C-alpha positions in Angstrom: 86.2 83.0 93.3 82.4 82.9 93.7 80.9 86.4 93.9 83.7 88.0 92.0 83.0 90.1 88.9 84.6 88.9 85.6 87.1 91.8 85.9 88.1 90.7 89.4 88.6 87.2 88.3 90.8 88.3 85.4 92.9 90.4 87.8 93.4 87.4 90.1 94.3 85.2 87.2 96.8 87.9 85.9 98.4 88.1 89.4 98.6 84.3 89.6 100.3 83.9 86.2 102.8 86.7 86.9 103.6 85.1 90.2 104.1 81.6 88.8 106.2 82.9 85.9 108.4 84.9 88.3 109.0 82.0 90.6 109.8 79.7 87.6 112.4 82.2 86.4 113.9 82.7 89.8 114.3 78.9 90.1 115.9 78.6 86.6 118.2 81.6 86.6 118.5 82.8 90.2 116.7 85.7 91.7 119.4 88.3 91.0 119.6 87.4 87.3 115.9 88.0 86.6 114.4 91.4 85.8 110.9 92.7 85.8 111.1 93.0 82.1 111.9 89.3 81.7 109.0 88.4 84.0 106.4 90.4 82.0 107.8 89.3 78.7 107.6 85.6 79.6 104.2 85.9 81.2 102.8 88.0 78.2 101.7 90.8 80.4 102.6 94.5 80.4 104.9 96.2 82.9 101.9 98.2 84.1 100.0 94.9 84.9 103.0 93.8 86.9 103.0 97.0 89.0 99.3 96.9 89.6 99.9 93.7 91.6 103.5 94.0 92.9 105.6 97.0 94.0 108.8 95.1 93.0 110.0 91.6 92.2 110.7 91.2 96.0 107.0 91.4 96.6 106.6 88.1 94.9 107.9 86.6 98.1 105.3 88.5 100.2 102.7 86.5 98.3 104.5 83.3 99.1 104.5 84.2 102.7 100.8 84.8 102.6 100.5 81.2 101.4 102.4 79.9 104.4 100.2 81.9 106.7 97.2 80.0 105.3 99.1 76.8 106.0 99.7 77.8 109.6 95.9 78.3 110.2 95.1 74.9 108.6 97.8 73.1 110.5 96.9 74.8 113.8 93.3 73.7 113.5 94.4 70.0 113.0 96.5 69.9 116.2 95.0 67.4 118.7 93.4 69.1 121.7 94.9 66.7 124.2 98.5 67.7 123.3 100.4 69.8 125.8 101.0 73.4 124.7 104.7 72.7 124.4 104.0 69.8 122.0 101.6 72.0 120.0 104.3 74.7 119.6 107.0 72.2 118.7 104.7 70.4 116.1 103.9 73.8 114.6 107.6 74.7 114.4 108.5 71.4 112.8 105.7 71.7 110.3 106.8 75.2 109.5 110.4 74.2 108.9 109.3 71.3 106.7 107.1 73.7 104.7 109.9 76.2 104.3 112.5 73.6 103.2 110.3 71.6 100.9 107.7 74.1 99.5 109.9 77.3 99.5 113.3 75.7 99.0 116.8 77.0 99.7 117.1 79.5 96.9 113.8 81.2 97.7 114.6 81.5 101.4 118.0 82.9 100.7 116.4 85.5 98.4 113.8 86.4 101.0 116.5 87.1 103.6 118.5 89.2 101.1 115.4 91.2 100.3 114.7 91.6 104.0 118.0 93.6 104.3 116.8 96.2 101.9 115.7 99.5 103.5 111.9 99.2 104.2 109.7 100.7 106.8 107.6 97.6 107.3 108.7 94.2 106.3 106.2 91.4 106.1 108.5 89.0 107.9 108.2 90.9 111.1 104.7 92.3 110.7 103.1 91.8 114.2 99.7 91.2 112.4 101.0 88.1 110.7 99.1 84.9 111.5 102.1 83.1 113.0 102.5 85.7 115.7 98.8 85.4 116.6 98.9 81.6 116.8 102.1 81.5 118.9 100.7 84.2 121.3 97.5 82.2 121.6 99.4 79.1 122.5 101.6 80.9 125.0 98.5 82.3 126.7 96.9 78.8 126.7 100.0 77.4 128.3 99.8 80.1 131.1 96.1 79.4 131.7 96.8 75.7 132.0 99.6 76.2 134.4 102.2 74.8 132.0 104.1 78.1 131.6 105.0 80.6 134.3 102.5 83.4 134.7 105.4 85.7 135.2 106.4 85.6 131.5 105.3 88.3 129.1 103.4 86.6 126.2 104.5 89.2 123.6 108.2 88.9 124.7 108.0 85.0 124.5 106.3 85.2 121.1 109.0 87.5 119.8 111.8 85.2 121.1 110.3 82.1 119.5 109.7 83.7 116.1 113.1 85.2 116.3 114.6 81.8 116.9 112.7 80.5 113.9 114.0 83.3 111.6 117.5 83.0 113.1 117.8 79.3 112.5 116.5 79.7 108.9 119.1 82.4 108.4 121.8 80.2 109.8 120.6 77.4 107.5 121.2 79.7 104.6 124.6 80.8 105.9 125.7 77.2 106.4 124.5 76.4 102.9 121.9 73.8 103.9 124.3 71.6 105.8 122.3 70.9 109.0 118.9 69.5 109.7 116.6 72.5 109.8 113.6 70.9 111.5 115.7 69.1 114.1 117.8 72.2 115.1 114.9 74.6 115.3 112.8 72.2 117.4 115.8 71.6 119.7 116.5 75.3 120.3 112.8 76.2 120.9 112.3 73.2 123.1 115.2 74.3 125.3 113.7 77.7 125.6 110.2 76.4 126.5 111.7 74.3 129.3 113.0 77.5 130.8 109.6 79.1 131.0 107.8 76.1 132.6 105.7 76.9 135.6 
């Protein structure tokens, strides 16, 4: 917050308060039962203030995903250098699923997938500029350089497969109403795939 003008600080505080109010309401009433009017009334801001920061109530979740992208960077930097690339990927996947289940929670993830089905040209979940894509791609390239993965594989294609597996398992977890171990299943599927691209 250092270096920001008072106006910029107020804007960030407004956005934060609207975001927290919206998430609280979604948790209490369910996403579908909350309107933008309710969010602004409870947060004591105007509708105009809401739309300065968010295009719609679905964009609340984009902000949540920006949080997890920050988590990815922090977690990636703590991975021991002596781990194999496979182990680094699997630990990242396990940490991601733990974060999704415990920090986001079932209802938020369900709502995120519902919003992802709405017509949109660019959805944040599949934005190739997202941090998770860069990290996975870096790890795949590291594995190729170290001779752990086959040099015949296409890093972009492998990255897409792994991240698709992450999203797919999360989606299945929602469909099956949280009745299987999210971390265990995702790690199991991705580990099977990584074995297939070994050098």
